[in-house]
C-alpha positions as CSV (number, residue, x, y, z in Angstrom):
1,M,135.3,152.1,117.0
2,K,138.1,152.9,114.6
3,H,136.8,153.7,111.1
4,K,133.2,153.2,112.3
5,V,130.7,155.7,111.0
6,V,129.0,157.4,114.0
7,V,126.0,159.6,113.7
8,I,125.2,162.0,116.6
9,T,122.0,164.0,116.6
10,G,122.3,167.3,118.5
11,G,126.0,167.1,118.2
12,T,126.9,170.8,118.3
13,S,127.2,171.3,122.1
14,G,127.1,169.7,125.5
15,I,127.1,165.9,125.6
16,G,126.6,165.6,121.9
17,L,129.8,167.6,121.0
18,A,131.7,165.7,123.7
19,L,130.6,162.4,122.2
20,A,131.7,163.5,118.7
21,Q,135.1,164.4,120.2
22,E,135.4,161.1,122.2
23,F,134.5,158.9,119.3
24,G,136.4,161.0,116.7
25,L,139.6,160.9,118.7
26,K,139.3,157.1,118.8
27,G,139.3,157.1,115.0
28,S,135.5,157.0,114.2
29,K,134.1,158.9,111.2
30,I,131.7,161.4,112.7
31,F,128.4,163.0,111.3
32,I,126.6,165.5,113.5
33,T,123.3,167.4,113.2
34,G,122.1,170.6,114.8
35,R,119.2,173.0,114.2
36,D,121.5,176.1,114.0
37,Q,123.9,176.4,111.1
38,T,126.2,178.7,112.9
39,G,126.5,176.4,115.8
40,L,127.0,173.4,113.5
41,D,129.8,175.2,111.6
42,K,131.5,176.1,114.8
43,A,131.3,172.5,116.2
44,M,132.7,171.0,113.0
45,A,135.6,173.5,112.9
46,E,136.4,172.7,116.5
47,L,136.4,168.9,115.8
48,R,138.4,169.3,112.6
49,D,141.0,171.3,114.5
50,K,141.6,168.2,116.5
51,G,142.1,166.0,113.5
52,I,138.6,164.5,113.5
53,L,136.9,163.5,110.3
54,V,133.4,165.1,110.5
55,Y,130.6,166.2,108.4
56,G,127.3,167.7,109.5
57,L,123.8,168.7,108.4
58,Q,121.4,171.4,109.7
59,A,118.4,169.4,110.7
60,D,115.5,169.3,113.2
61,V,115.1,165.8,114.6
62,S,111.4,166.5,115.3
63,Q,110.9,166.6,111.5
64,E,110.7,163.2,109.8
65,D,111.9,164.4,106.4
66,D,115.0,165.9,108.1
67,N,115.9,162.5,109.5
68,K,115.4,160.8,106.2
69,R,117.6,163.5,104.6
70,M,120.2,163.0,107.4
71,A,120.5,159.2,106.8
72,E,120.8,159.8,103.0
73,E,123.5,162.4,103.5
74,V,125.5,160.1,105.8
75,I,125.4,157.3,103.3
76,K,126.4,159.7,100.6
77,R,129.4,160.9,102.6
78,Y,130.6,157.7,104.2
79,G,128.8,154.8,102.4
80,T,127.2,153.3,105.5
81,I,126.2,153.8,109.2
82,D,127.5,151.8,112.1
83,V,126.4,153.7,115.2
84,L,123.5,156.1,115.8
85,I,123.6,158.1,119.0
86,N,120.2,159.7,119.6
87,N,121.4,162.7,121.7
88,A,119.2,165.6,120.6
89,G,116.9,166.6,123.4
90,I,115.2,169.4,125.2
91,S,113.8,169.8,128.7
92,M,110.9,171.8,130.3
93,R,110.2,173.1,133.8
94,A,106.7,173.8,134.9
95,L,103.9,172.2,136.9
96,F,101.5,170.2,134.7
97,E,98.5,172.4,135.8
98,D,100.3,175.5,134.6
99,V,102.0,174.3,131.4
100,D,100.8,175.0,127.9
101,L,100.3,171.5,126.4
102,E,102.1,172.6,123.2
103,V,105.2,172.7,125.3
104,V,104.8,169.1,126.3
105,K,104.1,168.2,122.7
106,K,107.3,170.0,121.5
107,V,109.4,168.1,124.1
108,M,107.8,164.8,123.0
109,D,108.4,165.6,119.3
110,I,112.1,166.1,119.9
111,N,112.9,163.6,122.7
112,F,110.8,160.7,121.6
113,Y,109.6,161.1,118.0
114,G,113.0,162.5,117.0
115,V,114.5,159.2,118.1
116,L,111.9,157.1,116.3
117,Y,112.5,159.0,113.0
118,A,116.3,158.9,113.2
119,T,116.4,155.3,114.1
120,K,113.9,154.3,111.4
121,Y,116.0,155.8,108.6
122,C,119.4,154.7,110.0
123,L,118.3,151.2,111.0
124,P,118.8,149.3,107.7
125,E,122.5,150.1,107.6
126,I,122.9,149.4,111.3
127,V,121.2,146.0,111.0
128,K,123.4,145.2,108.0
129,N,126.6,146.1,110.0
130,K,125.4,144.6,113.4
131,G,126.0,148.0,114.8
132,S,124.7,150.1,117.7
133,I,121.8,152.3,118.5
134,V,122.3,154.5,121.6
135,G,119.6,156.5,123.3
136,I,120.6,159.3,125.6
137,S,117.9,159.0,128.3
138,S,117.8,160.3,131.8
139,I,117.1,159.5,135.5
140,A,113.8,161.1,134.6
141,G,113.0,158.0,132.5
142,Y,113.0,155.9,135.7
143,C,111.4,158.2,138.2
144,G,109.0,161.1,137.5
145,L,110.5,164.4,138.2
146,P,108.0,167.0,139.5
147,G,108.0,170.1,137.2
148,R,109.4,168.1,134.3
149,T,106.1,166.6,133.0
150,G,107.0,166.5,129.3
151,Y,110.6,165.6,129.9
152,S,110.0,162.6,132.2
153,A,107.2,161.4,129.9
154,S,109.5,161.6,126.9
155,K,112.3,159.7,128.6
156,F,109.9,156.9,129.9
157,A,108.7,156.5,126.4
158,L,112.3,156.5,125.1
159,N,113.3,153.8,127.5
160,G,110.3,151.6,126.5
161,F,111.1,152.1,122.8
162,L,114.7,151.1,123.2
163,E,113.7,148.0,125.2
164,V,111.4,146.9,122.5
165,L,114.0,147.6,119.8
166,R,116.6,145.6,121.8
167,T,114.3,142.6,122.0
168,E,113.1,142.7,118.4
169,Y,116.7,142.6,117.1
170,L,118.1,140.3,119.8
171,K,118.7,137.5,117.2
172,R,120.2,139.8,114.7
173,D,123.1,141.1,116.9
174,V,122.1,144.7,116.9
175,H,123.3,146.5,120.0
176,V,120.9,148.8,121.8
177,L,122.2,151.0,124.7
178,T,120.1,153.0,127.1
179,A,122.4,155.6,128.6
180,C,121.2,157.7,131.6
181,P,123.8,160.4,132.4
182,G,122.3,161.7,135.6
183,F,122.8,165.4,136.2
184,T,125.5,166.5,133.7
185,S,126.8,170.0,133.0
186,S,125.4,171.0,129.7
187,N,123.2,173.7,128.0
188,I,119.9,171.6,128.4
189,R,118.8,173.4,131.6
190,K,119.5,176.9,130.1
191,R,117.4,176.0,127.0
192,S,114.7,174.3,129.1
193,L,111.2,175.5,128.2
194,T,109.0,177.3,130.7
195,K,105.3,176.9,131.0
196,N,104.7,179.2,128.0
197,G,107.4,177.7,125.8
198,K,110.1,180.3,126.3
199,A,113.7,179.3,127.1
200,Q,114.5,179.4,130.8
201,G,117.8,181.2,130.2
202,E,119.6,180.2,133.5
203,S,120.2,176.9,135.0
204,P,118.4,176.3,138.4
205,R,121.2,173.9,139.5
206,E,124.9,174.3,140.3
207,E,126.4,173.2,137.0
208,G,130.0,173.3,138.4
209,K,129.3,170.5,140.8
210,M,128.0,168.2,138.1
211,M,129.7,165.5,135.9
212,T,131.2,167.1,132.9
213,A,130.0,166.4,129.4
214,E,133.4,165.0,128.5
215,E,133.4,162.5,131.4
216,C,129.9,161.5,130.5
217,A,131.0,160.9,126.9
218,R,133.9,158.7,128.0
219,H,131.5,156.4,129.9
220,I,129.1,156.2,126.9
221,Y,132.0,155.4,124.5
222,K,133.2,152.5,126.8
223,A,129.6,151.2,127.1
224,T,129.2,151.3,123.3
225,V,132.5,149.4,122.8
226,K,131.4,146.8,125.4
227,R,127.9,146.7,123.9
228,K,126.3,147.2,127.3
229,R,122.5,147.2,127.7
230,N,122.2,150.1,130.2
231,I,124.3,152.5,132.0
232,V,123.3,154.9,134.8
233,L,125.9,157.6,135.7
234,T,126.7,159.6,138.8
235,T,126.1,158.4,142.4
236,E,123.0,160.5,142.7
237,G,121.6,158.9,139.5
238,K,122.3,155.4,140.6
239,I,120.6,156.0,144.0
240,A,117.6,157.6,142.3
241,V,117.1,154.6,140.0
242,F,117.6,152.1,142.8
243,L,115.1,153.8,145.1
244,S,112.5,154.3,142.4
245,K,112.6,150.5,141.8
246,W,112.8,149.1,145.3
247,L,111.5,151.9,147.6
248,P,109.1,153.9,145.4
249,S,107.2,155.7,148.2
250,L,110.5,156.9,149.8
251,S,111.8,157.8,146.3
252,D,108.7,160.1,145.7
253,K,109.5,162.0,148.9
254,I,113.2,162.3,148.3
255,V,112.7,163.4,144.7
256,Y,110.1,166.0,145.7
257,E,112.4,167.5,148.3
258,A,115.4,167.5,146.0
259,M,113.5,169.3,143.2
260,A,111.9,171.7,145.6
261,R,115.4,173.0,146.5
262,E,116.1,174.2,143.0
263,T,116.2,177.9,142.4
264,D,112.7,179.3,141.6
265,A,111.4,175.7,141.8
266,P,107.8,175.3,140.6
267,I,107.1,173.1,143.6
268,K,107.6,174.3,147.2
């Protein structure tokens, strides 16, 4: 990845920032986006302090024009694009019968349409360079998580999109990686939307017992270098995906019980 131009959406914190650091320390030229300018400036300063070449743009992945502007800015700064990591994402936590449908729409706009927009405008350069498109998916894209209606739906849609893209560009040597981190310590659960669209504020899970964002980034970096098709991280994640495929009825029960144990779980 040395000298490769790597674009990371949602690169100001969590897994996105860890990916920027991992690729950057390996010699990649980094470009990150984030919705908050203060957070973006802080992230770029942190990366530059480590000797990483990085530029950034305040952008909302759910807005098509912002993604077009992002691709144009990357080409302006670096001249090309080799790798796109679709990392920006948001979660939600509420039963379907209780949730405001605008919350589901917002999650889909960011997690699914945001990937479509970013990929659409970065794709010509990636095809030219026989580069990589990485989608940060989730266990929730393989088995439906109760209380995560919009999140699971967006990740199932993302997995389908990446599979189509991989097949369409099979003969043109474009690498497409679907990366499912499993439960990883990050800000996503604190920012998770409740039934009325407000941020949850506190994580319902024990963040300290999860895989770190830095460890997750190392796995994704290696998978990108090796041009792998899929990776599922954490033992819990691997078991969940296996059961959902081969023992779906048992998987439903285990997933239900696991999610019901969360703090203030919407299911009991």
